[in-house]
TINU-198482 format. One record per residue: residue number from 1; residue in one letter; chain; x, y, z of N, C-alpha, C, O in turn. Coordinates in Angstrom, 2 decimals. Atoms other than C-alpha are relative to their C-alpha. Last residue first. Example, Ala and Ser with C-alpha at 12.3 -4.5 7.8 and 13.67 -1.06 7.14 Angstrom:
REM residues 2
roke,sedo,tivex,neast,nnorth,nup,caeast,canorth,caup,ceast,cnorth,cup,oeast,onorth,oup
2,s,A,-0.82,-1.19,-0.06,13.67,-1.06,7.14,-0.77,1.09,0.73,-0.26,2.20,0.90
1,a,A,0.89,-1.19,0.00,12.30,-4.50,7.80,0.90,1.20,0.00,1.94,1.18,0.66
This chain:
REM residues 76
roke,sedo,tivex,neast,nnorth,nup,caeast,canorth,caup,ceast,cnorth,cup,oeast,onorth,oup
76,y,A,-0.64,0.41,-1.26,1.54,-4.97,13.07,-0.85,0.42,1.17,-0.49,0.16,2.31
75,v,A,0.90,-0.18,-1.13,0.18,-4.89,9.52,0.71,-0.49,1.25,1.23,-1.61,1.28
74,e,A,-0.26,0.99,-1.04,2.74,-4.43,6.77,-0.86,0.32,1.20,-0.80,1.43,1.74
73,i,A,0.67,-0.30,-1.27,1.68,-2.65,3.60,0.27,-1.13,0.96,0.01,-2.29,0.66
72,v,A,-0.01,1.21,-0.82,3.97,-2.69,0.55,-0.55,0.41,1.37,-0.01,1.31,2.03
71,a,A,0.09,-0.21,-1.44,3.21,0.00,-2.04,-0.03,-1.35,0.70,-0.75,-2.25,0.28
70,k,A,0.53,1.16,-0.70,4.37,-0.14,-5.65,0.01,0.31,1.48,0.97,0.88,1.99
69,q,A,-0.25,0.04,-1.43,5.07,2.66,-8.11,-0.61,-1.27,0.56,-1.46,-1.90,-0.07
68,l,A,-1.16,0.83,-0.25,5.33,3.05,-11.86,0.42,0.08,1.46,1.52,0.50,1.80
67,i,A,-0.96,-0.75,-0.82,1.80,4.36,-12.27,1.16,-0.94,0.31,0.94,-2.09,0.70
66,g,A,-0.34,-1.26,0.61,-0.52,3.19,-15.06,0.97,0.86,0.79,1.37,1.93,0.32
65,r,A,-0.15,0.05,1.45,-2.14,0.41,-13.07,0.29,1.40,-0.53,-0.39,2.36,-0.17
64,p,A,1.01,-0.72,0.78,-1.51,0.55,-9.35,0.29,-0.10,-1.50,1.44,-0.19,-1.92
63,e,A,-0.64,-0.49,1.22,0.54,-2.22,-7.70,-1.05,0.70,-0.84,-1.89,0.04,-1.45
62,l,A,0.87,-0.70,0.94,-0.46,-2.85,-4.09,0.82,0.47,-1.18,1.85,1.12,-1.01
61,e,A,-0.73,-0.75,1.02,1.32,-5.45,-1.92,-1.01,0.60,-0.97,-1.88,-0.11,-1.49
60,i,A,0.85,-0.18,1.18,-0.18,-6.71,1.34,0.77,0.89,-0.97,1.34,1.90,-0.57
59,s,A,-0.07,-1.27,0.71,1.97,-8.05,4.17,-0.92,-0.03,-1.22,-1.28,-1.09,-1.73
58,d,A,-0.48,-1.02,-0.94,1.85,-10.74,6.86,0.15,1.36,-0.66,0.36,2.36,0.03
57,g,A,0.24,0.42,-1.37,-0.33,-13.13,4.87,0.42,1.05,1.00,-0.42,1.58,1.72
56,y,A,-1.01,0.97,-0.40,1.20,-12.57,1.44,-0.17,-0.48,1.43,0.71,-1.15,1.97
55,d,A,0.02,0.21,-1.45,-1.81,-10.82,-0.09,0.98,-1.11,0.34,0.81,-2.25,-0.10
54,l,A,-0.57,1.31,-0.31,-1.27,-9.44,-3.61,0.08,-0.12,1.52,0.69,0.72,2.18
53,t,A,-0.27,0.22,-1.41,-3.49,-6.57,-4.74,0.51,-1.43,0.19,-0.14,-2.38,-0.23
52,t,A,-0.15,1.43,-0.19,-3.45,-5.31,-8.32,0.44,-0.21,1.43,1.45,0.35,1.87
51,c,A,-1.26,0.56,-0.48,-4.64,-1.74,-8.25,-0.08,-1.52,0.00,-1.14,-2.10,0.22
50,r,A,0.05,1.45,-0.19,-7.29,0.26,-10.07,1.38,-0.51,0.39,2.40,-0.08,-0.15
49,i,A,-0.92,0.72,0.88,-6.97,4.01,-9.54,-0.11,-1.49,0.31,-0.04,-1.89,1.48
48,n,A,0.72,0.32,1.23,-9.82,6.10,-8.11,0.88,-0.73,-1.01,0.59,-0.70,-2.21
47,s,A,1.37,0.46,-0.24,-8.57,6.13,-4.51,-0.72,-0.42,-1.27,-1.47,-1.40,-1.25
46,w,A,0.30,1.00,1.02,-4.84,6.26,-5.35,-1.45,-0.47,0.07,-1.75,-1.58,-0.37
45,g,A,0.62,-0.68,1.13,-4.04,9.46,-3.47,-0.33,-0.92,-1.15,-0.44,-0.48,-2.29
44,l,A,-0.98,-0.15,1.08,-1.56,7.78,-1.11,-0.56,0.74,-1.21,0.20,1.07,-2.13
43,e,A,-1.14,-0.78,-0.50,-3.74,8.33,1.98,1.03,0.26,-1.09,1.68,1.31,-1.10
42,s,A,0.45,-1.39,-0.16,-6.88,7.17,0.11,1.14,0.89,0.50,1.23,2.05,0.09
41,k,A,0.20,-0.60,1.32,-5.12,4.03,-1.13,-0.45,1.45,0.12,-0.02,2.29,-0.67
40,v,A,-1.33,-0.29,0.55,-3.87,3.28,2.40,-0.13,0.65,-1.38,0.60,1.59,-1.69
39,k,A,-0.60,-1.10,-0.76,-7.38,3.59,3.85,1.36,0.39,-0.57,1.66,1.57,-0.72
38,r,A,0.71,-1.24,0.31,-8.96,1.45,1.12,0.61,1.20,0.71,0.74,2.27,0.12
37,v,A,-0.36,-0.39,1.36,-6.29,-1.26,1.45,-0.68,1.32,-0.37,-0.05,2.19,-0.96
36,i,A,-1.40,-0.45,0.00,-6.71,-1.43,5.23,0.41,0.51,-1.37,1.03,1.57,-1.47
35,a,A,-0.04,-1.29,-0.69,-10.51,-1.60,5.02,1.41,0.57,0.02,1.60,1.78,-0.14
34,l,A,0.65,-0.99,0.85,-10.34,-4.36,2.39,0.05,1.39,0.64,0.32,2.37,-0.05
33,n,A,-0.92,-0.35,1.09,-7.79,-6.36,4.39,-0.60,1.08,-0.89,0.12,1.98,-1.33
32,t,A,0.06,0.96,1.10,-10.02,-6.25,7.46,0.96,0.46,-1.10,1.38,1.62,-1.13
31,l,A,-1.34,0.32,0.50,-8.95,-4.31,10.54,-0.06,-1.09,-1.06,0.75,-2.01,-1.05
30,k,A,-0.33,1.41,0.19,-12.31,-2.68,11.26,1.42,-0.17,-0.54,1.94,0.70,-1.23
29,g,A,1.07,0.92,0.39,-12.62,0.86,12.56,0.51,-1.42,-0.12,1.35,-1.86,0.65
28,t,A,1.11,-0.04,-0.94,-9.75,3.32,12.57,-1.09,-0.94,-0.51,-1.25,-1.10,-1.72
27,i,A,1.22,0.61,0.53,-6.45,2.59,10.86,-1.06,0.07,1.09,-0.87,-0.43,2.19
26,p,A,0.94,0.55,-0.98,-3.45,4.81,11.58,-1.27,-0.50,-0.67,-1.77,0.12,-1.61
25,i,A,1.31,-0.58,0.24,-0.90,5.15,8.75,-0.95,-0.61,1.02,-1.09,-1.83,1.07
24,t,A,1.15,0.72,-0.54,2.75,4.55,9.50,-1.27,0.77,-0.31,-1.27,2.00,-0.37
23,g,A,0.68,-0.57,-1.15,5.71,5.67,7.46,-1.16,-0.85,0.45,-1.45,-1.90,-0.14
22,r,A,0.08,1.01,-1.06,8.06,5.14,4.60,-0.69,0.64,1.17,-0.35,1.75,1.58
21,f,A,0.69,-0.31,-1.25,7.81,7.07,1.36,0.08,-1.19,0.93,-0.09,-2.34,0.51
20,y,A,0.56,-1.35,0.00,9.62,7.33,-1.96,-0.59,0.39,1.35,-0.55,1.56,1.73
19,v,A,1.03,-0.11,-1.03,11.95,4.31,-1.76,-0.46,1.46,0.02,0.34,2.37,0.23
18,d,A,-0.22,-0.97,-1.08,13.83,3.86,-5.01,-1.13,-0.07,1.01,-2.25,-0.49,0.68
17,n,A,-1.16,-0.85,0.22,14.18,1.04,-7.57,0.28,0.89,1.22,1.28,0.69,1.91
16,t,A,0.02,-1.13,-0.93,11.84,-1.91,-7.29,1.30,0.78,-0.10,2.39,0.20,-0.19
15,e,A,-0.69,0.27,-1.27,11.92,-4.03,-10.44,-0.07,1.22,0.90,-0.13,2.36,0.42
14,g,A,0.73,1.01,-0.74,9.45,-3.90,-13.34,0.61,-0.36,1.35,0.01,-1.11,2.12
13,g,A,-0.11,1.28,0.69,11.89,-2.08,-15.60,-0.70,-1.13,0.74,-0.31,-2.29,0.60
12,f,A,-0.77,-0.24,1.22,12.16,0.75,-13.10,0.21,-1.35,-0.66,0.90,-2.21,-0.11
11,l,A,-0.36,1.14,0.84,9.63,0.86,-10.27,0.81,0.47,-1.21,0.56,1.54,-1.75
10,g,A,0.07,-0.31,1.41,9.33,3.38,-7.44,0.47,-1.21,-0.79,1.30,-1.98,-0.31
9,y,A,-1.17,0.16,0.87,8.66,2.09,-3.96,-0.29,0.52,-1.39,-1.44,0.50,-1.84
8,l,A,0.35,-0.29,1.39,6.18,3.15,-1.28,1.28,-0.02,-0.83,2.20,0.75,-0.58
7,t,A,-1.20,-0.37,0.75,6.65,1.56,2.15,-0.40,0.14,-1.46,-0.95,-0.79,-2.05
6,v,A,0.07,-0.04,1.45,3.64,1.48,4.47,1.35,0.43,-0.56,1.95,1.40,-0.09
5,y,A,-1.26,-0.56,0.48,3.53,0.43,8.14,0.01,-0.12,-1.52,-0.14,-1.21,-2.07
4,v,A,-0.74,0.84,0.94,0.01,-0.15,9.41,1.25,0.75,-0.44,1.27,1.99,-0.45
3,s,A,-0.54,-0.68,1.17,-1.73,1.28,12.46,0.74,-1.00,-0.88,1.05,-2.12,-0.45
2,p,A,-0.82,0.81,0.89,-3.89,0.16,15.34,0.47,0.81,-1.21,-0.21,1.74,-1.65
1,m,A,0.52,-0.06,1.35,-5.07,2.77,17.84,0.92,-0.83,-0.91,2.12,-0.59,-0.96
């Protein structure tokens, strides 16, 4: 079963500050970026929160609006 590695950071002044969560999340079904982002957002409780998504090729970065946190998703 494929899985992704997620690191959740706290932000202070726009810069990453503390690590709140590190772990793997299993992905079932398709391995598209949209499916990965939706699964991670549902696991983090961000399903109804708009996020800015940055795709770096080997990782995806999520920055939710109104929350001072950032998630970095690494697909392996």
